[in-house]
N, CA, C and O atoms as a CHARMM CRD file, in Angstrom:
* protein
*
  204
    1    1 VAL  N     -0.36400  14.98100   2.75300 PROA 1      0.00000
    2    1 VAL  CA     0.94800  14.38100   2.90200 PROA 1      0.00000
    3    1 VAL  C      2.00600  15.46400   3.07700 PROA 1      0.00000
    4    1 VAL  O      2.91100  15.32500   3.89900 PROA 1      0.00000
    5    2 GLU  N      1.89400  16.53200   2.31300 PROA 2      0.00000
    6    2 GLU  CA     2.89000  17.60400   2.42200 PROA 2      0.00000
    7    2 GLU  C      2.86300  18.25800   3.80300 PROA 2      0.00000
    8    2 GLU  O      3.91700  18.60100   4.33800 PROA 2      0.00000
    9    3 LYS  N      1.68400  18.43300   4.38400 PROA 3      0.00000
   10    3 LYS  CA     1.59300  19.00400   5.73200 PROA 3      0.00000
   11    3 LYS  C      2.26600  18.09300   6.74600 PROA 3      0.00000
   12    3 LYS  O      2.96900  18.56500   7.64000 PROA 3      0.00000
   13    4 LEU  N      2.05300  16.79200   6.61000 PROA 4      0.00000
   14    4 LEU  CA     2.68300  15.84400   7.52500 PROA 4      0.00000
   15    4 LEU  C      4.19700  15.86200   7.37000 PROA 4      0.00000
   16    4 LEU  O      4.92500  15.84000   8.36300 PROA 4      0.00000
   17    5 ARG  N      4.67300  15.90200   6.13600 PROA 5      0.00000
   18    5 ARG  CA     6.12300  15.97200   5.90700 PROA 5      0.00000
   19    5 ARG  C      6.70300  17.24500   6.50900 PROA 5      0.00000
   20    5 ARG  O      7.80200  17.22800   7.06300 PROA 5      0.00000
   21    6 ALA  N      5.97000  18.34600   6.40200 PROA 6      0.00000
   22    6 ALA  CA     6.42000  19.61100   6.97300 PROA 6      0.00000
   23    6 ALA  C      6.52300  19.52600   8.49200 PROA 6      0.00000
   24    6 ALA  O      7.31200  20.24600   9.10500 PROA 6      0.00000
   25    7 CYS  N      5.73000  18.64900   9.09800 PROA 7      0.00000
   26    7 CYS  CA     5.77000  18.43900  10.54900 PROA 7      0.00000
   27    7 CYS  C      6.81000  17.39900  10.94800 PROA 7      0.00000
   28    7 CYS  O      6.94000  17.08100  12.13000 PROA 7      0.00000
   29    8 GLY  N      7.55200  16.86500   9.97800 PROA 8      0.00000
   30    8 GLY  CA     8.60900  15.91600  10.27600 PROA 8      0.00000
   31    8 GLY  C      8.22100  14.45300  10.17500 PROA 8      0.00000
   32    8 GLY  O      9.01400  13.57900  10.52600 PROA 8      0.00000
   33    9 VAL  N      7.01300  14.17200   9.70100 PROA 9      0.00000
   34    9 VAL  CA     6.58800  12.78300   9.54300 PROA 9      0.00000
   35    9 VAL  C      7.30800  12.18400   8.34100 PROA 9      0.00000
   36    9 VAL  O      7.36600  12.79900   7.27600 PROA 9      0.00000
   37   10 GLU  N      7.85700  10.98200   8.51300 PROA 10     0.00000
   38   10 GLU  CA     8.54700  10.30100   7.42500 PROA 10     0.00000
   39   10 GLU  C      7.66800   9.18000   6.88700 PROA 10     0.00000
   40   10 GLU  O      6.94400   8.52400   7.63600 PROA 10     0.00000
   41   11 PHE  N      7.74300   8.97400   5.58800 PROA 11     0.00000
   42   11 PHE  CA     6.94700   7.95500   4.92100 PROA 11     0.00000
   43   11 PHE  C      7.85100   6.94400   4.23800 PROA 11     0.00000
   44   11 PHE  O      8.94100   7.27900   3.77400 PROA 11     0.00000
   45   12 ILE  N      7.39300   5.72600   4.18400 PROA 12     0.00000
   46   12 ILE  CA     8.04000   4.71700   3.35800 PROA 12     0.00000
   47   12 ILE  C      7.20500   4.68100   2.08500 PROA 12     0.00000
   48   12 ILE  O      6.21400   3.95800   1.98700 PROA 12     0.00000
   49   13 GLY  N      7.62500   5.46700   1.13000 PROA 13     0.00000
   50   13 GLY  CA     6.80700   5.71000  -0.04600 PROA 13     0.00000
   51   13 GLY  C      6.92100   4.64400  -1.12100 PROA 13     0.00000
   52   13 GLY  O      7.66200   3.67200  -0.97600 PROA 13     0.00000
   53   14 PRO  N      6.19100   4.83600  -2.18300 PROA 14     0.00000
   54   14 PRO  CA     6.20400   3.85800  -3.26100 PROA 14     0.00000
   55   14 PRO  C      7.55800   3.81000  -3.95900 PROA 14     0.00000
   56   14 PRO  O      8.33300   4.76700  -3.93900 PROA 14     0.00000
   57   15 GLU  N      7.80700   2.68800  -4.56100 PROA 15     0.00000
   58   15 GLU  CA     9.05200   2.43000  -5.26600 PROA 15     0.00000
   59   15 GLU  C      8.75500   2.38200  -6.76200 PROA 15     0.00000
   60   15 GLU  O      7.61300   2.16500  -7.16700 PROA 15     0.00000
   61   16 GLU  N      9.76500   2.58100  -7.55900 PROA 16     0.00000
   62   16 GLU  CA     9.58800   2.49100  -9.00100 PROA 16     0.00000
   63   16 GLU  C      9.97900   1.09600  -9.46800 PROA 16     0.00000
   64   16 GLU  O     10.96400   0.53300  -8.99000 PROA 16     0.00000
   65   17 GLY  N      9.21900   0.54200 -10.39200 PROA 17     0.00000
   66   17 GLY  CA     9.51500  -0.78500 -10.92300 PROA 17     0.00000
   67   17 GLY  C      8.30000  -1.38300 -11.58600 PROA 17     0.00000
   68   17 GLY  O      7.35500  -0.67000 -11.92100 PROA 17     0.00000
   69   18 MET  N      8.31600  -2.69600 -11.77800 PROA 18     0.00000
   70   18 MET  CA     7.21600  -3.39600 -12.43400 PROA 18     0.00000
   71   18 MET  C      6.02100  -3.46600 -11.49100 PROA 18     0.00000
   72   18 MET  O      6.14500  -3.92900 -10.35700 PROA 18     0.00000
   73   19 LEU  N      4.86700  -3.00700 -11.96300 PROA 19     0.00000
   74   19 LEU  CA     3.64400  -2.98800 -11.17000 PROA 19     0.00000
   75   19 LEU  C      2.81800  -4.23900 -11.44900 PROA 19     0.00000
   76   19 LEU  O      3.05500  -4.94000 -12.43200 PROA 19     0.00000
   77   20 ALA  N      1.84900  -4.51500 -10.58100 PROA 20     0.00000
   78   20 ALA  CA     1.00300  -5.70000 -10.72400 PROA 20     0.00000
   79   20 ALA  C      0.21400  -5.68900 -12.03400 PROA 20     0.00000
   80   20 ALA  O     -0.10900  -6.74800 -12.57200 PROA 20     0.00000
   81   21 CYS  N     -0.09400  -4.51100 -12.54200 PROA 21     0.00000
   82   21 CYS  CA    -0.88100  -4.39800 -13.77500 PROA 21     0.00000
   83   21 CYS  C     -0.05100  -4.69100 -15.02000 PROA 21     0.00000
   84   21 CYS  O     -0.58700  -4.77800 -16.12400 PROA 21     0.00000
   85   22 GLY  N      1.26200  -4.84300 -14.83600 PROA 22     0.00000
   86   22 GLY  CA     2.12600  -5.12500 -15.97600 PROA 22     0.00000
   87   22 GLY  C      2.88300  -3.91700 -16.48700 PROA 22     0.00000
   88   22 GLY  O      3.81900  -4.06100 -17.27400 PROA 22     0.00000
   89   23 TYR  N      2.49300  -2.72600 -16.05200 PROA 23     0.00000
   90   23 TYR  CA     3.20100  -1.50800 -16.43700 PROA 23     0.00000
   91   23 TYR  C      4.39100  -1.30100 -15.51400 PROA 23     0.00000
   92   23 TYR  O      4.46000  -1.87500 -14.42700 PROA 23     0.00000
   93   24 GLU  N      5.31700  -0.48100 -15.95700 PROA 24     0.00000
   94   24 GLU  CA     6.45400  -0.12700 -15.12700 PROA 24     0.00000
   95   24 GLU  C      6.32600   1.33200 -14.74300 PROA 24     0.00000
   96   24 GLU  O      6.02500   2.17800 -15.58400 PROA 24     0.00000
   97   25 GLY  N      6.55500   1.63100 -13.46200 PROA 25     0.00000
   98   25 GLY  CA     6.45700   3.00900 -13.01700 PROA 25     0.00000
   99   25 GLY  C      6.46600   3.11600 -11.50800 PROA 25     0.00000
  100   25 GLY  O      6.78200   2.15600 -10.80600 PROA 25     0.00000
  101   26 LEU  N      6.11700   4.28900 -11.01800 PROA 26     0.00000
  102   26 LEU  CA     6.08900   4.57000  -9.58800 PROA 26     0.00000
  103   26 LEU  C      4.77700   4.06600  -8.99300 PROA 26     0.00000
  104   26 LEU  O      3.70700   4.29500  -9.55700 PROA 26     0.00000
  105   27 GLY  N      4.86000   3.38800  -7.86600 PROA 27     0.00000
  106   27 GLY  CA     3.64300   2.93300  -7.20600 PROA 27     0.00000
  107   27 GLY  C      3.76500   1.55400  -6.59800 PROA 27     0.00000
  108   27 GLY  O      2.83200   1.06400  -5.96300 PROA 27     0.00000
  109   28 ARG  N      4.87600   0.94500  -6.78500 PROA 28     0.00000
  110   28 ARG  CA     5.09700  -0.40900  -6.30400 PROA 28     0.00000
  111   28 ARG  C      5.46400  -0.39700  -4.81800 PROA 28     0.00000
  112   28 ARG  O      6.16400   0.50200  -4.35400 PROA 28     0.00000
  113   29 LEU  N      4.99200  -1.39200  -4.08400 PROA 29     0.00000
  114   29 LEU  CA     5.29600  -1.52700  -2.66200 PROA 29     0.00000
  115   29 LEU  C      6.74600  -1.95600  -2.47700 PROA 29     0.00000
  116   29 LEU  O      7.26500  -2.76100  -3.25000 PROA 29     0.00000
  117   30 TRP  N      7.39500  -1.41800  -1.45100 PROA 30     0.00000
  118   30 TRP  CA     8.75500  -1.83600  -1.13500 PROA 30     0.00000
  119   30 TRP  C      8.77300  -3.30500  -0.75300 PROA 30     0.00000
  120   30 TRP  O      7.74700  -3.84800  -0.34400 PROA 30     0.00000
  121   31 LYS  N      9.91500  -3.95100  -0.88000 PROA 31     0.00000
  122   31 LYS  CA    10.08800  -5.32800  -0.41700 PROA 31     0.00000
  123   31 LYS  C      9.98600  -5.32900   1.10600 PROA 31     0.00000
  124   31 LYS  O     10.38200  -4.36500   1.76100 PROA 31     0.00000
  125   32 VAL  N      9.45000  -6.41800   1.66500 PROA 32     0.00000
  126   32 VAL  CA     9.21200  -6.51600   3.10800 PROA 32     0.00000
  127   32 VAL  C     10.49600  -6.27700   3.89300 PROA 32     0.00000
  128   32 VAL  O     10.47200  -5.56900   4.90000 PROA 32     0.00000
  129   33 ASN  N     11.60200  -6.84400   3.46300 PROA 33     0.00000
  130   33 ASN  CA    12.87400  -6.65600   4.17500 PROA 33     0.00000
  131   33 ASN  C     13.30600  -5.19500   4.17300 PROA 33     0.00000
  132   33 ASN  O     13.84400  -4.70300   5.16400 PROA 33     0.00000
  133   34 ASP  N     13.07100  -4.49900   3.06000 PROA 34     0.00000
  134   34 ASP  CA    13.42700  -3.08100   2.97200 PROA 34     0.00000
  135   34 ASP  C     12.55300  -2.23500   3.89800 PROA 34     0.00000
  136   34 ASP  O     13.03600  -1.28800   4.51900 PROA 34     0.00000
  137   35 ILE  N     11.25300  -2.58300   3.98800 PROA 35     0.00000
  138   35 ILE  CA    10.34900  -1.87000   4.89700 PROA 35     0.00000
  139   35 ILE  C     10.79700  -2.08300   6.33600 PROA 35     0.00000
  140   35 ILE  O     10.85700  -1.13100   7.11500 PROA 35     0.00000
  141   36 ALA  N     11.11100  -3.32600   6.69500 PROA 36     0.00000
  142   36 ALA  CA    11.54000  -3.63900   8.06000 PROA 36     0.00000
  143   36 ALA  C     12.83700  -2.91000   8.40600 PROA 36     0.00000
  144   36 ALA  O     12.96800  -2.36600   9.50200 PROA 36     0.00000
  145   37 PHE  N     13.79300  -2.89700   7.48000 PROA 37     0.00000
  146   37 PHE  CA    15.06200  -2.21600   7.71700 PROA 37     0.00000
  147   37 PHE  C     14.84800  -0.72200   7.91800 PROA 37     0.00000
  148   37 PHE  O     15.40900  -0.12600   8.83700 PROA 37     0.00000
  149   38 ARG  N     14.03700  -0.12100   7.05900 PROA 38     0.00000
  150   38 ARG  CA    13.77100   1.32600   7.15300 PROA 38     0.00000
  151   38 ARG  C     13.03600   1.66300   8.44300 PROA 38     0.00000
  152   38 ARG  O     13.35500   2.65300   9.10100 PROA 38     0.00000
  153   39 ALA  N     12.04800   0.83900   8.80900 PROA 39     0.00000
  154   39 ALA  CA    11.30400   1.07700  10.04600 PROA 39     0.00000
  155   39 ALA  C     12.22700   0.96300  11.25600 PROA 39     0.00000
  156   39 ALA  O     12.14500   1.77400  12.17900 PROA 39     0.00000
  157   40 GLU  N     13.10000  -0.03300  11.25600 PROA 40     0.00000
  158   40 GLU  CA    14.04900  -0.19800  12.36200 PROA 40     0.00000
  159   40 GLU  C     14.97400   1.00700  12.45300 PROA 40     0.00000
  160   40 GLU  O     15.26300   1.48800  13.54900 PROA 40     0.00000
  161   41 PHE  N     15.43500   1.49000  11.31900 PROA 41     0.00000
  162   41 PHE  CA    16.30600   2.66200  11.28200 PROA 41     0.00000
  163   41 PHE  C     15.58500   3.88600  11.83600 PROA 41     0.00000
  164   41 PHE  O     16.14600   4.64100  12.63000 PROA 41     0.00000
  165   42 MET  N     14.32600   4.07800  11.40700 PROA 42     0.00000
  166   42 MET  CA    13.56000   5.23800  11.85500 PROA 42     0.00000
  167   42 MET  C     13.27000   5.16700  13.35400 PROA 42     0.00000
  168   42 MET  O     13.31500   6.18600  14.04300 PROA 42     0.00000
  169   43 LEU  N     12.97500   3.97700  13.85800 PROA 43     0.00000
  170   43 LEU  CA    12.67500   3.82300  15.28100 PROA 43     0.00000
  171   43 LEU  C     13.92600   3.93300  16.15100 PROA 43     0.00000
  172   43 LEU  O     13.83700   4.31600  17.31800 PROA 43     0.00000
  173   44 ALA  N     15.08300   3.60200  15.59300 PROA 44     0.00000
  174   44 ALA  CA    16.33300   3.69300  16.34500 PROA 44     0.00000
  175   44 ALA  C     16.70600   5.14800  16.61900 PROA 44     0.00000
  176   44 ALA  O     17.37200   5.44900  17.60900 PROA 44     0.00000
  177   45 ARG  N     16.27000   6.04800  15.73400 PROA 45     0.00000
  178   45 ARG  CA    16.49400   7.48000  15.95400 PROA 45     0.00000
  179   45 ARG  C     15.42500   7.95900  16.92200 PROA 45     0.00000
  180   45 ARG  O     14.27400   8.14100  16.52600 PROA 45     0.00000
  181   46 GLN  N     15.76700   8.15600  18.12600 PROA 46     0.00000
  182   46 GLN  CA    14.78800   8.47100  19.15900 PROA 46     0.00000
  183   46 GLN  C     14.56500   9.96500  19.33100 PROA 46     0.00000
  184   46 GLN  O     13.93200  10.38300  20.30100 PROA 46     0.00000
  185   47 ASP  N     15.06700  10.77000  18.41700 PROA 47     0.00000
  186   47 ASP  CA    14.95700  12.21600  18.58500 PROA 47     0.00000
  187   47 ASP  C     13.55600  12.76200  18.32700 PROA 47     0.00000
  188   47 ASP  O     13.18000  13.77100  18.92300 PROA 47     0.00000
  189   48 ASN  N     12.77500  12.12500  17.45600 PROA 48     0.00000
  190   48 ASN  CA    11.48300  12.70000  17.07800 PROA 48     0.00000
  191   48 ASN  C     10.31000  11.74900  17.25300 PROA 48     0.00000
  192   48 ASN  O      9.28500  11.93200  16.59600 PROA 48     0.00000
  193   49 LEU  N     10.41400  10.75400  18.10000 PROA 49     0.00000
  194   49 LEU  CA     9.30800   9.81900  18.27100 PROA 49     0.00000
  195   49 LEU  C      8.16300  10.48400  19.01900 PROA 49     0.00000
  196   49 LEU  O      8.36500  11.09800  20.06600 PROA 49     0.00000
  197   50 ILE  N      6.95800  10.35500  18.47300 PROA 50     0.00000
  198   50 ILE  CA     5.77100  10.93900  19.09600 PROA 50     0.00000
  199   50 ILE  C      4.83300   9.85100  19.59000 PROA 50     0.00000
  200   50 ILE  O      4.10300  10.05500  20.56000 PROA 50     0.00000
  201   51 ALA  N      4.84600   8.70400  18.93600 PROA 51     0.00000
  202   51 ALA  CA     3.88800   7.63800  19.25400 PROA 51     0.00000
  203   51 ALA  C      4.19100   6.94800  20.56200 PROA 51     0.00000
  204   51 ALA  O      3.47000   6.03200  20.95800 PROA 51     0.00000
């Protein structure tokens, strides 16, 4: 992951909050709307698109 980040790859990483197991911490999936908003924002920046 660090090598990819060094190459400019961006990740929609885990969020902190209540997990499915009942514990609270880092590892929770972002809300679908937040993922869509972030993806749209990242795709709108056309400076580094490789795909």
